[in-house]
GUFI-41274 format. One line per field, with one value per atom (N, C-alpha, C): z, y, x; residue number from 1; atom name; residue in three letters. Coordinates in pm, whole numbers, plus 50000, padded with zeros to 5 digits. Atoms other than C-alpha are relative to their C-alpha. Example, Ala and Ser with C-alpha at 12.3 -4.5 7.8 and 13.67 -1.06 7.14 Angstrom:
w c(50000, 50780, 50000, 49994, 50714, 50073)
v c(49881, 49550, 50120, 49881, 49894, 50109)
u c(50089, 51230, 50090, 49918, 51367, 49923)
nr c(1, 1, 1, 2, 2, 2)
atom c(N, CA, C, N, CA, C)
rest c(Ala, Ala, Ala, Ser, Ser, Ser)
This chain:
w c(50006, 48412, 49958, 50050, 48224, 50098, 49911, 48429, 49932, 50053, 48379, 49988, 50024, 48226, 50075, 49926, 48422, 50147, 49860, 48752, 50027, 49956, 48933, 50092, 49911, 49150, 50137, 49871, 49453, 49992, 50015, 49310, 49976, 50024, 49251, 49851, 50139, 48922, 49979, 50030, 48755, 50019, 49991, 48743, 50145, 49862, 49120, 50070, 49939, 49184, 49941, 50053, 49066, 50114, 49899, 49283, 49930, 50069, 49146, 50096, 49918, 49285, 49946, 50041, 49277, 50070, 49940, 49369, 50152, 49855, 49721, 50067, 49944, 49789, 49983, 50022, 49634, 50108, 49903, 49868, 50139, 49869, 50176, 50012, 49998, 50087, 50004, 50001, 50011, 50133, 49869, 50340, 50100, 49909, 50531, 49968, 50041, 50329, 50043, 49959, 50398, 50151, 49854, 50772, 50038, 49973, 50770, 49968, 50039, 50585, 50095, 49911, 50817, 50133, 49876, 51110, 49989, 50018, 50960, 50027, 49966, 51068, 49878, 50117, 50728, 50039, 49967, 50746, 49884, 50119, 50389, 49897, 50120, 50093, 49884, 50111, 49768, 49868, 50137, 49405, 49908, 50094, 49138, 49859, 50140, 48768, 49910, 50103, 48449, 49908, 50098, 48202, 49872, 50119, 47905, 50046, 49962, 47916, 50005, 49981, 48052, 50024, 49985, 48012, 50048, 49960, 48103, 50150, 49857, 48457, 50040, 49970, 48443, 50007, 49999, 48364, 50130, 49875, 48662, 50117, 49892, 48889, 50005, 50005, 48775, 50052, 49952, 48840, 50151, 49855, 49190, 50069, 49943, 49255, 50005, 50003, 49148, 50107, 49901, 49366, 50142, 49869, 49666, 50034, 49977, 49630, 50020, 49991, 49569, 50130, 49880, 49852, 50126, 49882, 50102, 50015, 49994, 50014, 50039, 49970, 50032, 50149, 49861, 50376, 50097, 49905, 50541, 49964, 50045, 50341, 49920, 50089, 50069, 50074, 49931, 50297, 50097, 49905, 50561, 49927, 50076, 50300, 49941, 50061, 50124, 50104, 49896, 50452, 50065, 49932, 50613, 49930, 50078, 50348, 50066, 49937, 50557, 50113, 49888, 50861, 49956, 50044, 50669, 49866, 50124, 50409, 50033, 49984, 50361, 49981, 50014, 50362, 49939, 50059, 50132, 49934, 50071, 49978, 49878, 50124, 49615, 49921, 50084, 49386, 49866, 50135, 49010, 49960, 50040, 48877, 49861, 50136, 48525, 49997, 50035, 48405, 49900, 50101, 48169, 49866, 50127, 47882, 49996, 49995, 47997, 50055, 49943, 48125, 50150, 49859, 48468, 50085, 49899, 48777, 50130, 49877, 49130, 50120, 49868, 49468, 50100, 49907, 49758, 50143, 49856, 50135, 50048, 49967, 50276, 50150, 49859, 50619, 50012, 49980, 50735, 50088, 49913, 50890, 50137, 49863, 51264, 50033, 49957, 51408, 50106, 49900, 51675, 49938, 50065, 51418, 50001, 49986, 51508, 49871, 50123, 51167, 49890, 50106, 50963, 49996, 50017, 50825, 50027, 49979, 50824, 50038, 49955, 51034, 49991, 50013, 50971, 49856, 50140, 50597, 49983, 50028, 50467, 49886, 50094, 50291, 49871, 50127, 50038, 49905, 50086, 49911, 49927, 50062, 49845, 49893, 50095, 49675, 49876, 50114, 49455, 49914, 50081, 49351, 49914, 50079, 49240, 49895, 50095, 49076, 49880, 50111, 48867, 49897, 50091, 48719, 49930, 50057, 48666, 49901, 50077, 48525, 49899, 50101, 48306, 50042, 49949, 48523, 49987, 50010, 48574, 50043, 49969, 48598, 50132, 49879, 48897, 50102, 49884, 49230, 50118, 49893, 49532, 50127, 49873, 49901, 50105, 49888, 50199, 50125, 49873, 50560, 50066, 49930, 50744, 50149, 49860, 51105, 50100, 49906, 51255, 49925, 50056, 51203, 49902, 50086, 51051, 49859, 50132, 50770, 49929, 50062, 50714, 49941, 50048, 50680, 49876, 50115, 50441, 49874, 50117, 50210, 49963, 50032, 50238, 49922, 50073, 50128, 49858, 50132, 49840, 49912, 50077, 49732, 49948, 50039, 49722, 49933, 50047, 49587, 49870, 50131, 49231, 49978, 50020, 49290, 49983, 50002, 49348, 50079, 49921, 49525, 49932, 50074, 49252, 49959, 50034, 49257, 49975, 50033, 49084, 49982, 50022, 49067, 50130, 49876, 49428, 50036, 49968, 49560, 50151, 49859, 49905, 50021, 49986, 49833, 50065, 49944, 49957, 50141, 49862, 50298, 50092, 49902, 50589, 50141, 49863, 50930, 50091, 49911, 51192, 50143)
v c(50032, 27105, 50126, 49888, 27330, 50036, 49955, 27541, 49985, 50016, 27456, 50138, 49869, 27758, 50019, 49988, 27681, 50034, 49971, 27750, 50147, 49862, 28061, 50040, 49953, 28274, 49933, 50068, 28090, 49854, 50138, 27757, 49907, 50084, 27632, 49989, 50015, 27494, 50074, 49926, 27702, 49912, 50089, 27398, 49976, 50026, 27359, 50123, 49875, 27721, 50046, 49965, 27713, 50006, 49982, 27844, 50050, 49965, 27851, 50080, 49917, 28134, 49987, 50011, 28079, 50108, 49895, 28309, 49991, 50015, 28164, 50063, 49941, 28258, 50151, 49856, 28601, 50067, 49941, 28668, 50002, 50007, 28553, 50106, 49901, 28770, 50140, 49868, 29069, 50033, 49977, 29026, 50045, 49964, 29040, 50138, 49868, 29340, 50109, 49902, 29522, 50022, 49986, 29451, 50082, 49926, 29581, 50148, 49860, 29899, 50069, 49940, 29956, 50043, 49960, 29986, 50132, 49869, 30302, 50106, 49896, 30628, 50077, 49933, 30702, 50070, 49922, 30971, 50015, 49978, 30984, 49891, 50083, 30763, 50093, 49906, 30956, 49924, 50053, 30866, 50114, 49900, 31058, 49944, 50042, 31037, 50102, 49912, 31191, 50050, 49947, 31410, 49918, 50084, 31222, 49866, 50135, 30849, 49987, 50028, 30759, 49850, 50145, 30396, 49959, 50032, 30414, 50010, 50001, 30313, 50094, 49911, 30509, 50146, 49864, 30830, 50025, 49985, 30773, 50010, 49994, 30704, 50137, 49868, 31026, 50108, 49903, 31221, 49989, 50018, 31070, 50057, 49944, 31166, 50152, 49854, 31526, 50046, 49967, 31532, 49992, 50020, 31398, 50113, 49897, 31647, 50138, 49869, 31952, 50013, 49992, 31873, 50005, 49998, 31800, 50137, 49867, 32127, 50106, 49902, 32319, 49997, 50014, 32182, 50029, 49988, 32172, 50108, 49901, 32434, 49933, 50057, 32379, 49965, 50026, 32406, 49884, 50110, 32172, 49867, 50125, 31911, 49959, 50032, 31933, 49956, 50035, 31912, 49866, 50124, 31628, 49943, 50044, 31465, 49892, 50106, 31164, 50056, 49944, 31368, 50106, 49889, 31660, 49970, 50036, 31492, 49935, 50069, 31366, 49851, 50144, 30993, 49943, 50063, 30796, 49869, 50128, 30453, 50013, 49982, 30458, 49870, 50116, 30191, 50048, 49970, 30223, 49892, 50094, 30064, 50038, 49976, 30026, 50020, 49991, 30150, 49887, 50100, 29916, 50032, 49958, 30118, 49976, 50019, 30043, 50120, 49880, 30396, 49979, 50016, 30418, 50114, 49900, 30599, 49954, 50027, 30611, 50001, 50000, 30511, 50024, 49960, 30660, 49998, 49987, 30616, 50106, 49883, 30945, 50023, 49966, 31022, 50151, 49855, 31368, 50045, 49948, 31590, 50024, 49982, 31611, 50148, 49861, 31937, 50032, 49980, 31886, 50003, 50010, 31857, 50136, 49873, 32129, 50041, 49970, 32104, 50056, 49956, 32180, 50152, 49855, 32532, 50048, 49966, 32542, 49872, 50128, 32259, 49995, 50001, 32362, 49989, 50017, 32307, 49869, 50122, 32055, 49929, 50067, 31812, 49955, 50038, 31671, 50120, 49883, 32027, 50032, 49976, 32071, 49894, 50110, 31729, 50024, 49980, 31807, 50119, 49883, 32152, 49968, 50036, 32011, 49895, 50105, 31703, 50057, 49936, 31927, 50054, 49948, 32086, 49885, 50113, 31753, 49923, 50091, 31560, 50070, 49931, 31827, 50024, 49969, 31929, 49881, 50120, 31583, 50026, 49985, 31542, 49934, 50075, 31305, 50007, 50004, 31365, 49965, 50047, 31183, 49984, 50012, 31188, 49948, 50053, 30987, 50011, 49992, 31052, 49862, 50129, 30743, 50029, 49957, 30795, 49891, 50107, 30453, 49883, 50116, 30123, 49924, 50077, 29955, 50060, 49934, 30214, 49990, 50014, 30205, 49861, 50138, 29826, 49981, 50012, 29850, 50062, 49934, 30097, 49944, 50068, 29925, 49873, 50120, 29605, 50036, 49955, 29796, 50033, 49965, 29925, 49877, 50115, 29583, 49889, 50107, 29386, 49936, 50056, 29341, 49984, 50006, 29345, 49858, 50135, 28975, 49996, 50017, 28837, 50062, 49943, 28962, 50143, 49864, 29313, 50091, 49908, 29563, 50141, 49868, 29857, 50075, 49924, 29969, 50062, 49923, 30223, 50018, 49984, 30202, 50107, 49904, 30456, 50129, 49873, 30741, 49985, 50023, 30587, 50021, 49971, 30720, 49990, 50010, 30585, 50098, 49902, 30851, 49955)
u c(50141, 55572, 49923, 50078, 55326, 49888, 50106, 55084, 49865, 50135, 54719, 49935, 50059, 54543, 49869, 50125, 54227, 50023, 49971, 54402, 49973, 50022, 54287, 50112, 49894, 54509, 49993, 50012, 54374, 50042, 49960, 54480, 49883, 50117, 54126, 49973, 50041, 54009, 49868, 50124, 53737, 49877, 50116, 53508, 49957, 50036, 53520, 49945, 50043, 53420, 49867, 50131, 53060, 49900, 50102, 52782, 49876, 50124, 52433, 49911, 50087, 52223, 49859, 50139, 51851, 49917, 50082, 51561, 49988, 50007, 51544, 50123, 49878, 51908, 49998, 50009, 51852, 49915, 50091, 51560, 50062, 49935, 51754, 50110, 49892, 52054, 49942, 50061, 51832, 49932, 50061, 51644, 50106, 49891, 51973, 50056, 49951, 52091, 49902, 50102, 51762, 50004, 49989, 51792, 50122, 49877, 52148, 49981, 50024, 52043, 49903, 50100, 51747, 50059, 49934, 51988, 50074, 49939, 52140, 49893, 50100, 51972, 49950, 50054, 51818, 49870, 50118, 51551, 49903, 50083, 51421, 50020, 49994, 51340, 49966, 50015, 51380, 50007, 49994, 51308, 50040, 49949, 51502, 49988, 50013, 51418, 50068, 49943, 51555, 49890, 50095, 51369, 50005, 49980, 51517, 50055, 49959, 51582, 50152, 49858, 51925, 50011, 49986, 52033, 50140, 49863, 52403, 50021, 49975, 52490, 50113, 49889, 52815, 49954, 50057, 52622, 49925, 50076, 52392, 50096, 49902, 52689, 50068, 49937, 52860, 49906, 50098, 52541, 49982, 50008, 52516, 50122, 49877, 52878, 49993, 50017, 52805, 49902, 50102, 52494, 50057, 49938, 52686, 50096, 49899, 52971, 49934, 50065, 52750, 49921, 50085, 52507, 50085, 49913, 52784, 50067, 49938, 52957, 49899, 50106, 52630, 49964, 50043, 52541, 50113, 49890, 52883, 50101, 49903, 53073, 50111, 49899, 53331, 50129, 49873, 53635, 49988, 50019, 53493, 49992, 50012, 53401, 50135, 49870, 53739, 50103, 49904, 53934, 49969, 50041, 53735, 49877, 50116, 53514, 49915, 50080, 53406, 49913, 50074, 53299, 49899, 50083, 53150, 49935, 50067, 52936, 49866, 50127, 52586, 50027, 49984, 52532, 49872, 50117, 52304, 50037, 49989, 52250, 49911, 50075, 52141, 49994, 50023, 51998, 49947, 50049, 51959, 49901, 50103, 51643, 49949, 50049, 51504, 49849, 50142, 51168, 49973, 50035, 50982, 50064, 49939, 51132, 50151, 49856, 51488, 50075, 49938, 51555, 50021, 49966, 51717, 49943, 50031, 51595, 50066, 49926, 51736, 49906, 50064, 51594, 50112, 49895, 51784, 49947, 50024, 51786, 50098, 49919, 51914, 50002, 49985, 52050, 49995, 50010, 51946, 50116, 49895, 52207, 49940, 50046, 52179, 49992, 50011, 52057, 50106, 49895, 52325, 50139, 49870, 52603, 50069, 49929, 52853, 50070, 49928, 53018, 49910, 50091, 52706, 49991, 50008, 52702, 49859, 50140, 52324, 49928, 50055, 52190, 49847, 50145, 51829, 49954, 50035, 51842, 49922, 50076, 51587, 50073, 49911, 51818, 49933, 50063, 51567, 49980, 50015, 51506, 50130, 49869, 51879, 50026, 49983, 51893, 49915, 50090, 51590, 50043, 49961, 51715, 50122, 49882, 52051, 49965, 50036, 51897, 49926, 50071, 51672, 50098, 49897, 51984, 50074, 49926, 52161, 49914, 50086, 51863, 49910, 50079, 51712, 49857, 50133, 51415, 49904, 50083, 51260, 49856, 50142, 50887, 49963, 50034, 50894, 50112, 49912, 51065, 49912, 50085, 50931, 50081, 49932, 51020, 49902, 50077, 50892, 50088, 49927, 50994, 49999, 49988, 51120, 50014, 50003, 51023, 50038, 49964, 51098, 50066, 49931, 51277, 49913, 50090, 50973, 49992, 50003, 50950, 50136, 49866, 51329, 50016, 49991, 51309, 49914, 50089, 51014, 50061, 49943, 51188, 50138, 49874, 51528, 49971, 50042, 51353, 49957, 50043, 51194, 50120, 49879, 51538, 50073, 49919, 51703, 49919, 50089, 51404, 50043, 49968, 51530, 50150, 49856, 51904, 50052, 49945, 51959, 50129, 49878, 52262, 50121, 49887, 52493, 49971, 50041, 52346, 50119, 49892, 52571, 49948, 50057, 52335, 49974, 50014, 52359, 50134, 49881, 52605, 50015, 49968, 52761, 50106, 49889, 53037, 49959, 50046, 52822, 49946, 50042, 52749, 50119, 49895, 52953, 49942, 50050, 52857, 50075, 49938, 52920, 49993)
nr c(1, 1, 1, 2, 2, 2, 3, 3, 3, 4, 4, 4, 5, 5, 5, 6, 6, 6, 7, 7, 7, 8, 8, 8, 9, 9, 9, 10, 10, 10, 11, 11, 11, 12, 12, 12, 13, 13, 13, 14, 14, 14, 15, 15, 15, 16, 16, 16, 17, 17, 17, 18, 18, 18, 19, 19, 19, 20, 20, 20, 21, 21, 21, 22, 22, 22, 23, 23, 23, 24, 24, 24, 25, 25, 25, 26, 26, 26, 27, 27, 27, 28, 28, 28, 29, 29, 29, 30, 30, 30, 31, 31, 31, 32, 32, 32, 33, 33, 33, 34, 34, 34, 35, 35, 35, 36, 36, 36, 37, 37, 37, 38, 38, 38, 39, 39, 39, 40, 40, 40, 41, 41, 41, 42, 42, 42, 43, 43, 43, 44, 44, 44, 45, 45, 45, 46, 46, 46, 47, 47, 47, 48, 48, 48, 49, 49, 49, 50, 50, 50, 51, 51, 51, 52, 52, 52, 53, 53, 53, 54, 54, 54, 55, 55, 55, 56, 56, 56, 57, 57, 57, 58, 58, 58, 59, 59, 59, 60, 60, 60, 61, 61, 61, 62, 62, 62, 63, 63, 63, 64, 64, 64, 65, 65, 65, 66, 66, 66, 67, 67, 67, 68, 68, 68, 69, 69, 69, 70, 70, 70, 71, 71, 71, 72, 72, 72, 73, 73, 73, 74, 74, 74, 75, 75, 75, 76, 76, 76, 77, 77, 77, 78, 78, 78, 79, 79, 79, 80, 80, 80, 81, 81, 81, 82, 82, 82, 83, 83, 83, 84, 84, 84, 85, 85, 85, 86, 86, 86, 87, 87, 87, 88, 88, 88, 89, 89, 89, 90, 90, 90, 91, 91, 91, 92, 92, 92, 93, 93, 93, 94, 94, 94, 95, 95, 95, 96, 96, 96, 97, 97, 97, 98, 98, 98, 99, 99, 99, 100, 100, 100, 101, 101, 101, 102, 102, 102, 103, 103, 103, 104, 104, 104, 105, 105, 105, 106, 106, 106, 107, 107, 107, 108, 108, 108, 109, 109, 109, 110, 110, 110, 111, 111, 111, 112, 112, 112, 113, 113, 113, 114, 114, 114, 115, 115, 115, 116, 116, 116, 117, 117, 117, 118, 118, 118, 119, 119, 119, 120, 120, 120, 121, 121, 121, 122, 122, 122, 123, 123, 123, 124, 124, 124, 125, 125, 125, 126, 126, 126, 127, 127, 127, 128, 128, 128, 129, 129, 129, 130, 130, 130, 131, 131, 131, 132, 132, 132, 133, 133, 133, 134, 134, 134, 135, 135, 135, 136, 136, 136, 137, 137, 137, 138, 138, 138, 139, 139, 139, 140, 140, 140, 141, 141, 141, 142, 142, 142, 143, 143, 143, 144, 144, 144, 145, 145, 145, 146, 146, 146, 147, 147, 147, 148, 148, 148, 149, 149, 149, 150, 150, 150, 151, 151, 151, 152, 152, 152, 153, 153, 153, 154, 154, 154, 155, 155, 155, 156, 156, 156, 157, 157, 157, 158, 158, 158, 159, 159, 159, 160, 160, 160, 161, 161, 161, 162, 162, 162, 163, 163, 163, 164, 164, 164, 165, 165, 165, 166, 166, 166, 167, 167, 167, 168, 168, 168, 169, 169, 169, 170, 170, 170, 171, 171, 171, 172, 172, 172, 173, 173, 173, 174, 174, 174, 175, 175, 175, 176, 176, 176, 177, 177, 177, 178, 178, 178, 179, 179, 179, 180, 180, 180, 181, 181, 181, 182, 182, 182)
atom c(N, CA, C, N, CA, C, N, CA, C, N, CA, C, N, CA, C, N, CA, C, N, CA, C, N, CA, C, N, CA, C, N, CA, C, N, CA, C, N, CA, C, N, CA, C, N, CA, C, N, CA, C, N, CA, C, N, CA, C, N, CA, C, N, CA, C, N, CA, C, N, CA, C, N, CA, C, N, CA, C, N, CA, C, N, CA, C, N, CA, C, N, CA, C, N, CA, C, N, CA, C, N, CA, C, N, CA, C, N, CA, C, N, CA, C, N, CA, C, N, CA, C, N, CA, C, N, CA, C, N, CA, C, N, CA, C, N, CA, C, N, CA, C, N, CA, C, N, CA, C, N, CA, C, N, CA, C, N, CA, C, N, CA, C, N, CA, C, N, CA, C, N, CA, C, N, CA, C, N, CA, C, N, CA, C, N, CA, C, N, CA, C, N, CA, C, N, CA, C, N, CA, C, N, CA, C, N, CA, C, N, CA, C, N, CA, C, N, CA, C, N, CA, C, N, CA, C, N, CA, C, N, CA, C, N, CA, C, N, CA, C, N, CA, C, N, CA, C, N, CA, C, N, CA, C, N, CA, C, N, CA, C, N, CA, C, N, CA, C, N, CA, C, N, CA, C, N, CA, C, N, CA, C, N, CA, C, N, CA, C, N, CA, C, N, CA, C, N, CA, C, N, CA, C, N, CA, C, N, CA, C, N, CA, C, N, CA, C, N, CA, C, N, CA, C, N, CA, C, N, CA, C, N, CA, C, N, CA, C, N, CA, C, N, CA, C, N, CA, C, N, CA, C, N, CA, C, N, CA, C, N, CA, C, N, CA, C, N, CA, C, N, CA, C, N, CA, C, N, CA, C, N, CA, C, N, CA, C, N, CA, C, N, CA, C, N, CA, C, N, CA, C, N, CA, C, N, CA, C, N, CA, C, N, CA, C, N, CA, C, N, CA, C, N, CA, C, N, CA, C, N, CA, C, N, CA, C, N, CA, C, N, CA, C, N, CA, C, N, CA, C, N, CA, C, N, CA, C, N, CA, C, N, CA, C, N, CA, C, N, CA, C, N, CA, C, N, CA, C, N, CA, C, N, CA, C, N, CA, C, N, CA, C, N, CA, C, N, CA, C, N, CA, C, N, CA, C, N, CA, C, N, CA, C, N, CA, C, N, CA, C, N, CA, C, N, CA, C, N, CA, C, N, CA, C, N, CA, C, N, CA, C, N, CA, C, N, CA, C, N, CA, C, N, CA, C, N, CA, C, N, CA, C, N, CA, C, N, CA, C, N, CA, C, N, CA, C, N, CA, C, N, CA, C, N, CA, C, N, CA, C, N, CA, C, N, CA, C, N, CA, C, N, CA, C, N, CA, C, N, CA, C, N, CA, C, N, CA, C, N, CA, C, N, CA, C, N, CA, C, N, CA, C, N, CA, C)
rest c(Met, Met, Met, Arg, Arg, Arg, Thr, Thr, Thr, Asn, Asn, Asn, Gln, Gln, Gln, Lys, Lys, Lys, Met, Met, Met, Leu, Leu, Leu, Thr, Thr, Thr, Thr, Thr, Thr, Gly, Gly, Gly, Leu, Leu, Leu, Leu, Leu, Leu, Glu, Glu, Glu, Asp, Asp, Asp, Ser, Ser, Ser, Trp, Trp, Trp, Lys, Lys, Lys, Tyr, Tyr, Tyr, Glu, Glu, Glu, Ile, Ile, Ile, Asn, Asn, Asn, Pro, Pro, Pro, Phe, Phe, Phe, His, His, His, Asp, Asp, Asp, Arg, Arg, Arg, Lys, Lys, Lys, Ile, Ile, Ile, Asn, Asn, Asn, Asp, Asp, Asp, Lys, Lys, Lys, Lys, Lys, Lys, Ala, Ala, Ala, Glu, Glu, Glu, Trp, Trp, Trp, Leu, Leu, Leu, Ala, Ala, Ala, Asn, Asn, Asn, Phe, Phe, Phe, Pro, Pro, Pro, Phe, Phe, Phe, Ser, Ser, Ser, Phe, Phe, Phe, Phe, Phe, Phe, Ile, Ile, Ile, Thr, Thr, Thr, Leu, Leu, Leu, Thr, Thr, Thr, Tyr, Tyr, Tyr, Arg, Arg, Arg, Lys, Lys, Lys, Ala, Ala, Ala, Val, Val, Val, Thr, Thr, Thr, Gly, Gly, Gly, Glu, Glu, Glu, Gln, Gln, Gln, Lys, Lys, Lys, Val, Val, Val, Tyr, Tyr, Tyr, Glu, Glu, Glu, Asp, Asp, Asp, Leu, Leu, Leu, Arg, Arg, Arg, Lys, Lys, Lys, Leu, Leu, Leu, Tyr, Tyr, Tyr, Arg, Arg, Arg, Phe, Phe, Phe, Thr, Thr, Thr, Ser, Ser, Ser, Gln, Gln, Gln, Lys, Lys, Lys, Val, Val, Val, Phe, Phe, Phe, Gly, Gly, Gly, Arg, Arg, Arg, Asn, Asn, Asn, Ala, Ala, Ala, Phe, Phe, Phe, Asp, Asp, Asp, Ala, Ala, Ala, Phe, Phe, Phe, Pro, Pro, Pro, Lys, Lys, Lys, Glu, Glu, Glu, Asn, Asn, Asn, Ser, Ser, Ser, Ile, Ile, Ile, Ser, Ser, Ser, Phe, Phe, Phe, Tyr, Tyr, Tyr, Ala, Ala, Ala, Val, Val, Val, Met, Met, Met, Glu, Glu, Glu, Glu, Glu, Glu, His, His, His, Ala, Ala, Ala, Ser, Ser, Ser, Gly, Gly, Gly, Ala, Ala, Ala, Leu, Leu, Leu, His, His, His, Val, Val, Val, His, His, His, Met, Met, Met, Leu, Leu, Leu, Leu, Leu, Leu, Glu, Glu, Glu, Asp, Asp, Asp, Ile, Ile, Ile, Ser, Ser, Ser, Arg, Arg, Arg, Asn, Asn, Asn, Asn, Asn, Asn, Ala, Ala, Ala, Tyr, Tyr, Tyr, Ala, Ala, Ala, Arg, Arg, Arg, Asp, Asp, Asp, Ser, Ser, Ser, Phe, Phe, Phe, Val, Val, Val, His, His, His, Leu, Leu, Leu, Pro, Pro, Pro, Asp, Asp, Asp, Val, Val, Val, Ile, Ile, Ile, Phe, Phe, Phe, Ser, Ser, Ser, Lys, Lys, Lys, Trp, Trp, Trp, Lys, Lys, Lys, Lys, Lys, Lys, Ile, Ile, Ile, Ala, Ala, Ala, Gly, Gly, Gly, Asn, Asn, Asn, Pro, Pro, Pro, Thr, Thr, Thr, Glu, Glu, Glu, Leu, Leu, Leu, Asp, Asp, Asp, Met, Met, Met, Lys, Lys, Lys, Ala, Ala, Ala, Leu, Leu, Leu, Val, Val, Val, Asp, Asp, Asp, Tyr, Tyr, Tyr, Lys, Lys, Lys, Leu, Leu, Leu, Arg, Arg, Arg, Leu, Leu, Leu, Gln, Gln, Gln, Tyr, Tyr, Tyr, Ala, Ala, Ala, Asp, Asp, Asp, Tyr, Tyr, Tyr, Cys, Cys, Cys, Val, Val, Val, Lys, Lys, Lys, Lys, Lys, Lys, Leu, Leu, Leu, Gly, Gly, Gly, Ala, Ala, Ala, Lys, Lys, Lys, Gly, Gly, Gly, Thr, Thr, Thr, Arg, Arg, Arg, Asp, Asp, Asp, Glu, Glu, Glu, Phe, Phe, Phe, Arg, Arg, Arg, Phe, Phe, Phe, Met, Met, Met, His, His, His, Pro, Pro, Pro, Lys, Lys, Lys)
């Protein structure tokens, strides 16, 4: 007997695996995602832009990876970060968003390092300053860098909602790889 080419690995026919997502479902999913994000101890909401228009998502992801690695090494020390990257690293949630021109910029929820953290090399460093100084080098001295302090759950929820507002249920422009619950 010949195998039907429409069969998926799960054994379901492609036609039976259709799920239509509408704006109502998007909003419900995004509300839950925002609530989940607001429960993380994020301390800052940061907007990062580029000097010249960048439209490639892969380029933005690579820049975020560089930013994550450099900042974690700067705050915790190169050896501490390399030996225990999950414990000795900053933690942030990033969303890529388009300007009207199609150029990408990044919204980030950033967890500040704890002043009680015994692993931090300099626990009194102001993390957004480190982020901004490195981003200026990566992004070609951007004209816009913005930071808001998130002092309570209500503000975290408001900015988490702002981050996920345009993602939709099938959002592919958000990055969870840089979040490390401690």
